[in-house]
N, C-alpha and C positions, 0 to 999 in steps of 0.2 A: 494588411495580410500580416501573419504572425509565424513565427518558426518555434517550435518545442523540441527539446532534446532531452531524451532520456539516457543518462549516462550510466550504464552497467558494468559490471565486472567482466562480462562475457562480450557484449555488443554495445554498439552506440547506435541508438535508433533517433530519427529526426523526422519531424512531421510539418507541413505547411498547413496551417488554417486560417480560416477566415475570421473576422471579428468577434464571431458569435461561437467560436469554438468548432464549426464544422470542418473535419478534416478532408483536406484536399489531396494530398499524396504524402507518401511517407518512404522513406529509406533507410537501410542501416550499413554498418559496417564491423568486423570485429574490434574489440577493443584492444589498443597498444598498451597493455599495461606498462607500467614503469617507465613509458616514455610520454613526459609531459608535452612535449613540444609536437610530437608525432599526434598526439591525441588532440590538440588544439588544430593542428592542420586539418585531420580528419573531419573535425566538427565542421569547419569551416567549408570544406569541400562539399559534404552533406548538405548544407544550408543553398550553396550555389547551385548543386546539383537540381536539389527541389525546385529552386526557382527557374532553371533553365528547364525543367519537366513541364512547367505550366506556363511558360513564356512571360514570367514576370521578373521586373528589374529588380536587384538588391535594393535599390532606393524605395520601393514600394513597402519592404518589409519595415514595419512599425515597431516592433518588439521582438528579441529572442529570449527565451527562457530556457533554463537547464535544471533538470532534476537531478540531484546528487545523492549518493549514499554517503556515509560519513558527516564530520562535522565541517562547518564553513563560516564565512563571514559574508551576511548578504550586504553590507554596505560596500565592501571592495569587491565584491563578487569573485570571493575566493575559497577555493577548496581547501580546506586546513588539513584535515586528517582523512586521506582516502584509502584505508587499508586495502579494501578490496582490488583498488585499482594499482596499487604499488606505487603511490605517489601522495607528497603531501605539499602544502603551500603555492598551488596552482592558480594563479589569478587569470579569468576567462574575460575581464573588463575589455580588453583589446584584443581578443582572440579571432574576431570576425572581421577587423579592419584590415585594409581601407574600403574593401567592398560594402561592407554594411557600417552604416553611421548611427543605427538604433541603439538605443540602451540593451544592455545584458543584464537579466535577472537570474538569481540563483535561489533553489530552495530544496529542501529535502524530497526525496523521490516520493515518500508516502503523502506528504503534504499535496505535492502535484497531483497524485491520483486522486486524492479527495476533490481537489478545485476542478478536475477533469468531470468526475463523476456529478459534481453539483451544476457545471457549467452544461454538458451535453449527455449526461448517463442517466443513471438510476434516479438520480436527486434533482434532475434539471428543473429549475424555476423555484427550487427550495431556497429559501433565505438562509435558513439554518440548518446545518445537518453534521453528522458526524460520521467519519467511516473508520472502519477497523479492518485490517489486512490480516488473514489468519495464513501465514506462512511458515518459515521456519522460526519468526518471530511473531509478535503481535503489534503491528504498527498502525500508524492511522493519521488523521488529521481532523481538524475542527474548522467548520466554516460559520462565521456569526455576521449576520446582517450582509450576506453575499460576499465576504472577504475571509481569506485565511486568517485565524487567530494563532498568532505565534509567539505571544507572550512578550514581557520586556525584554529578553535576549534573543528572541528569535529561535527558540528550541522547545517551545509549548508543544503538546501532541504526543508524547511519550503514553499511548494508551493502554500499552502492554505492562506498565508498571504501576498499576493500581494494586495494592495488596488485597485480596480475597480470602486469604488464610494466614493469619499469624503465625510465624514460626514454621511456615508451610515448606513446600519444596524450595529447593535453591533456585535462584534465577541468576542468569549471565550478568546481569547488571551489580551482582553482589548482594542483594536482598533477597528474602525469603517471601514464598507466598504469593508471588506476583501472578497476576493473571497471564502473562506469557510463560509462566513455568506451568500453567494448566491448560490453555486453551491455544496455544500454538500448534501447529501439525507437529513440530518436532515433540513436544509433550505428549501429545495424541500417541504417537509411535513409540515414545519411551515408556508410557505405562503399559502398552501391549507387549513390549519385549520384555518388560519386569514380570509381566503376569504369566508369560511363556516361559521365563526363566525359573519361574516358581513351580513349573508342571501343570499349568491349566492345560486342558485339553481343547483343541479351536482347529478350524480351518486354516487358521492364520501359521499353525506350527510349521508349514511346509516352506514359509517365508521368513522364517525366524532368522534374526540378522540382517536383513535386507528389506524390511516392511516399509511399506509407505502409508500416508493417511488413505489414499485411494483403496488400498488393498483392505484397508479395515473396513471401509465404507461399503467395499463391495460384500464383504463377509457379513456385514449387517443385512444386506439383501438377500444373501442367501442363507439367512436365518440363524448364524452361528451365534451361541448364547454369549460367548465371550465378548466377542465384537459388539453385539448389542449392550452388554452391560458398560464397556469402555465408552460407547458413543452416549449412552444415557448420562453417564457420569461427565463427560465431555461438555455436554450440554447445559448439565445442572452448574459446572463451573463457569462457562460462558456466561451464563444467564446472569450470574451475580454481578459480572463487569458489565454488561449491558445496562441492567437495571440501574445502575450508579450513574452511567453516562446519561440516561435519558432523565433521571431524577435532578441531575445537575444541569443538563443543557434544555432538555426539552425539545429537542430539534424536529423539524417536520419529518427529517427521514433519518434512520440510521441504517447506513450501507455497509454490507460486509463482504468483503474482496480477498483476494487470494485464493490459493488452490483449494481450501477446504468449501470456500463458497460455491465451487461447483457442483457440490452435493443438491443445490438448489432447494426445493421446497422441502425436500426430506429433511434438511437441516432447519430452516426457517420455522416450520409448523411447532417442532417441540421447542425451539428456543422462543417463539412468540408465547406459546403456552406457559411455559417456565418464568418468562421474564415480565409479561403484563401483571400478573398479580403483586408483584415487587414494586411497580411503578407507581407514583401519584397521577392520577388521571383527570381528564377535564370532559365537560359535556360537548365542548365545541370541538376540540382538535386535539389530536394524540398523535404521537410518534408513531411511524411505519417503521417496520423492519423489514429491509428488502437486501437484495444481491445485487452487487454490482454488475454494470450492463456492458462495460466498455471493454474489459479485457486489457490486454497489454496497451489499449490505445489511451487509456485513462491517465497514466502518467506523462504520455506525450501532448495530451491536449491540454491538461493542467498547465504544464510547462509553459506551453504557449500563452497562456491566458495570465500567467504571473503579472 
C-alpha cells in the first residue's frame, strides 16, 4: 500500500493507493499555513486515518509521497520555499514516525499530476508522456521510459517557460514571450480584459473586472465574436508550444490538465488541427493530444507512486 499527499495552500489531501495506483480512500483537512509542526501533525493524522478506514496497519504502507508547491530538496525531503504555505525549510523525512517506518518522497505537485495520469489516467500504459496544466500558470511534467524526468537538479519540467514570441508579453519568471504569458488561464483572461478596456463590444462586458476562463468559453459557445477571436488566438499560441514538445519528446501522449482542459473536445479539436501540421510525423505511431482524466486525484495518485 502507498500513501500520496497533495499539499496545497488551502487544503491538505491524502489518499491510500494500491501498488498499481488504484485509489482506495482519500481524506482532507484545511492547511495550517505558517504552522510547520501543525502541518506535519495533520499529514500524519490523515495517513493514520486512511489506514484505519481500510483496516490496514501502518507497517503495510511501503511508501509515502508528497506533492508540494514551491522549491524543495528531494534528497533531504525538505520544502525549501513554500510561499503559498507561509513556511520555509520544512523537513518531512521524519514527519510520519514512529508509526510509519517507510521512506518519504517529495516532488513538485505538477510532476505528481503527470505521474498520476501516466499511472492510472489518460496516459495509462504510456511509457513516454508530457503533461501541461493550464491554470493560473502553465505547469507540467515529463515521463520518460515510465519515470519522471527531473533533470540534473530536480527542477526540469518548467513547461510554461518555453519562449514562443521573442520580446513578447512579460512573464512572471522575468522573461518575455513565454508560453505561460499566452496560454495560461490567467493570460486568456488578461487578453479579454485588455480588449474590453479598449472598447470592444462583447457579451463579456457585463463581467468586466472579474472575468474567468470559463466565462470566455461560455461566450464562445454563445457565438460571441470577441470571445471566438480570443479563443482562436489562444489555441494558436498554445499549439506553438505543443508542437515544440512533440517534436522534442515524441511522447505517446500529450495530456492537458487544469481548468481550461475542462473545455474538452472543444479545445482539443482546434489544438490538434493547428498542432499536427507543425510536427514531425511517423507512419507507425504518433502523439495523441488528450485531456487529463483524473481531475484533482492525479496529484494524489502521482505522489503515492513517487
